[in-house]
N, C-alpha and C positions, 0 to 999 in steps of 0.2 A: 504493500500500500504506500502511495506517494506521501512523503512527509508534507504536512500542510492540509491533509484531508482526513486526518484521524478524528475519531469521535470527540477527543478532548478539545481539538481546535474548533470544532463545530459548537461545542458547549460554551467555550470561552467567548466565541464570536457572538453567539446569541445572548450571552450574559452582558457583553458590552453594549449591544444594540438595545437591549431591554433597559439597561441603566440609563442610556441616553434618553430614551422615550419617557421613562418615568420622571427623570430629572426635569426635562423641559415641560412636560405636562404640569408638573408641580409648580414650576416657576411661572408659567403662564397663568395658572389658577390664582396664584398669590399676587401677581403684578398686573393683571388685566385691567384693574381700576385706574392705572396710570399708563395709558397707551404709549406715550413717548418714552417713558422710562423702560417699559417692557420692550419696545423696539430696540432701544440702545443696548439693553442688557443682552438680548438675543443676538444682536449683531456682533457683540464682543465675545460672548460665551460659546456660541455655536461653532466658530472656527477652532476654538481651543478644545472643545469636547471631542471632536473626531481625532485630533492629535493625541489627546490623553488616552483614549481607548486604544489607539494604535500602539502607543508605547506599552500599555498594559498587555496587549496581545503578544508583543515581542518578548516581554519579560517572562510571562508564564509559559510561553511555547519555545523559548530558547532561540528566537530568531535574532538576526543581526541587521535587519533592514532599517531599523530606526537610526542606525549610525550614519547612514548616508555615504556618499562617495562611491568611487568605482568598486564594483563587485558586491555592493550592498543594496542595489536597487531591487525592489520587489518584482517578481515575474510570475506568470501562470496564476495559480490559485491565490498566491500571496498578493499579487497585484490586484486581483479581483476583490479580495477582502479589503485591501487598503483603499481602493477607489470607492467602494460602497460605504465603508465605515467612516471615511472622512467627509464625504459629501452629504451623508444622511442627515446629520443634525442641522446643517445649514438649510437644506431644502425643507426639512420638517419644521424648523423654526419660522421660516418665511411663510409657509403655508398656514400654520395655525395663527400667526399674527395677522395676516391679511384675510384669513377666513373668518376671523372674529367668532370663533365657535364658543359655545357655552359648555363649560366643564363644571357641572355641579353634582355629578354622581358617577359611579362606576358604569352605570348603564350608558351615560352620555359618552364616556370614553370608548366603550365597546362599540357604540354606534359609529364613532369616527373611523374605526378600523374596517368598516364596510362602506365607507363613503368614497366619493371621487377624490377628495383631498388626500386620503390615504393612498389611493391608487396612483395619484400624481407623484407622491413621495417615493413609493415603492418602485415605480417605473424609472424614475430618475436615478435611484440608487443602483438598479440593475444595469441601466445604460452606462453609468459611470464605471461599474465593475467591468463590463465588456470592453469599454474604451480603454481602460487601464491596461488590459491584456494586449490590446492593439498597440498602445504606445510603448509599453515596457516588455512586451513579448510573452509568448506562451512558455518559454524556457529562458534560462540565463543566456545573455549575449544575443538576444533577438529583439525584434520589434523596432519601432521608430527610434528609440533611445540609442540602440547600438548603431543605427545608420548615422545619426547625428554625431555620436562620439567618434566614429570611424573617419569623419571628415578632417580630423586633426585641428579643429578650431581651438582657440584659447578656452580656459576654464570658464571665464566670464561669458564669452559668446555662446558656448555650449549650453550653459545653464539658462541664459536668457532665451535661447531658442526653445529649450524644453519648457520654459514657463509659458511661452506663447502657444506651443502645441498643446500642453496639458490644460491650459486655461480655455482654449477653444474646445477641447474635448468635453470638459465639464459643462461649458456653456451649451454645447450641442445637446447634452443629456438633459439639462434643465429646460432648454427651449422646446425640445420635442415633447417633454412631459407636459409643459404648459399648453402647447398647441393641442395636445390630445385631450387633456382633462380640465382645461379652463384657463384661458388667457385674458388679455384686455378686451373690454367690451367693444372698443372701436374696431372697424373692419381693417383688414390688412392693407387695403389700398389707400386708406386714409393716412395722410402725413400730418404731423410727425409721429403718429401713433405706431405706424409700421416699424419705426426705428426702435420701439420698445423691445422687440425680439433680439436686437443686437446688444441690448444693455448688459446682459451677463458677460458677454465676451469683452465688450469695450471696457467696462468698469473694472472687472477682475484683472484683465491683462495690463491695462495702463497702471493701475495701482500697484500691482505686483512688480512690474518692471521698474517703476520709480523707487520702490522700497529696496529692491534687489540692487539697483544701480547705486543707491546711497550706501548700501552695505558694502559693496565692492569698493566704492570710492573711499569710505572710511578706513577699511582695512589696508588699502594701498597707501593712504595718507599716513596712517600710524605704523606702516611697515610690519603688519602682523601676518601670521600664517592663516590661510583660509581654513575655516572649520566647516566641513561638509554638514555636520549635524546642526550647527547653529544656522548656517545658510538655509538648510531645509526647513527648520522651524520658522524662521523669519519669513521666507518666501511662501511657505504653506499657509501661514496665518494671513498674510496680506492677500493672497489669491482667494482664499475662502471668504475673507472679510469683504473683498470686492464682489465676489459671487453673490453674497448675501444681498448687498444693496442693488446690484444689477438685476437679480431675480425679483427683488422687492418692487423695482420699477416695472419689470416686464409682466408681473403677475397681476397687477392692479393699475389700470390706466389712470385712476383718480390720483395716484401718487405722482404721476408725471404732470398732471394738471396743477397740482400744488407747487411743484418746482417751477413750471412755466410761469405761473402767476407771480412767484417770488422774483424770478428773473425780470419780468416785465416791470415790476415795481422798482427794482434797483436800476433798471435801464432808463426809466423816465425820471427817477429822483435819486441820482447816484450820491448826492451829497446831503440828502435830508436825513 
């Protein structure tokens, strides 16, 4: 039996997912009276939650993928678990915040698991898992990652290229899930609402590239050794933080209206 598919791995993965869901359901129930605070809390905690569960899975299963760097990239089953487990809390958080669901009983929670909202989250996680295998390969030294690495680019350029590729992959997963199970009310042909579907890609990629560039610049300025694990943590958080806000825009067109109104106000009265 291939390592990574044993019953213990399945059990620990399910435990990690269940912990995420229970934690964010509880947080939403306690903070839903303050929508802005709830939104900010979810945007900060959901990118961290996936990383924490991934670290936990590496520790209890004896994996080394959390260390980052050459030879430590996830692949196959590991990549699928990583892709799903890190994107799940982000999409789940966005959906329950924008869905404005009522959680006042165990029955209400059970109803959520047979709703379109749950289907959206589940499909997005499955797509992220499949795309992770495409990007990182079904086995070690395969996939798009190995193709990029083989080009002989600098470390910085290689990592930035991977950020763009993986950000686009995650955005494809979230956008397809939104298109299938409920997106903006405005028709696709209507501008600027059709741009909403590009929001996950644009926001997550731009934010992550800015943060990663600042990280590389700081390390070069201080003449420090690059730490693959630190780079991975910083880039991973920035990417999923951007994915949260990009998906938040794409999943509810009224959020885009709010931003447009704010921009109009500042454009007409920049100094007021």
